[in-house]
Phi, psi and omega in degrees: 000116183283142169235134180236132176231132174293150184219140165228128181266112177302142169307332178308330187263030186274161174250241174301150174318131175089353180221156176301150169296129183295333183281326186293304183299327179296316181294321177306306180293319171311316180303314181293330172294327186076172186076180184259000183209139189210156176239124185244133167249135182252119183260330177207153179308139183276115180292156183250147165066032168207161185284135173235185183230144173247118184256138185230143173206183186291357178258337184161213183214154176217142163266123175233156176234096187062237176273005184262128176283124185254298182223135168232150177215164183204165187294143183283123195262347183222165178301155181278349178056047183246008178287139003278141170275123183300143178290156178291143187286149185277181182293333173297311181295318184293320175302319176298319182290313178299329174300335184263002178295133183299144174300160163312324180286333182274326188299134176291338186219068192291355177240027173296138181299333184268310191229015185291121180292341177269007182266146176293118179307342184277354176224013173220166182296317173064047177271118192260065183270069176287163190264118178274102183301332180292316183271343189068017186243154172245123185206146173211168168270150179220121174248101188290142179276168183297324187289353177268003182286142171276190180300326179278008181090351182262163181289124181303144183305330183290337181278323177303308177289332167305317180296331180278353187282289190289342170297327181286335173295304184296329176305340185280346172102356174293139175245304186235008176291122179295136175211143175246144175287121187255326180206144180214118175244127185224155165236127175258108183288319168208161176265135182283167174268159173291142180097350174293143181264108189245169175232135184250135178223140169240150175214152176285154179240292178199162177234141174217101187055237179287345184268128175242124179258149177203164177239164172207150186210148180245127168251148175276191189278347176260024180065014191273150181275133180261317173203166185204153191206155174236129192237146168243137182236150176237119174295136187258354182287162174268160167104006174265000000 
């Protein structure tokens, strides 16, 4: 049995200009799938500030714009195959990573809800996960604000998924190369509370032409995994 709900993705949650952040819209669909683990495929950019539809059935959930399939998701049916998971970097490694974050002029999406350097930290995640060549990691600290909480007082799933998104892009070593998120599979061990001191880390996995695989993980202050993801990025530049 199908259920259809209207959805509007606010411009606040954009990635590249004119489209929804891939991690955020993946999280919206993951919430509809239910459970703590989901596999999401992104087929087309999600438009902003106008009504689209979230469809659910017993197989999963989809975001659609008329006849256009935007995003689809289903329960995660297999392990993420990410071992070994890197330990959370120390303050020196995070400072080195932040120092290598692209400038607004270099950044492919400087107004991104997750990583945009031109965004106000009071209304965006503002994760400055630059790529440290020495460690091979992209990392930053994250302390979720109270406005990211769901009705139960914990950070909403969509924001946990969003935080797992952009660090996986910078983990590939790209700085200003356009790339779009094509798939994100994640497992949320627990939703954190606002005010928790967390570390978000991305690391590279493999590359095949335009396809780049990477991982991302959120650790808490006790170095326990809060959430983990595997991402597929597609480079959009010519010449490959």
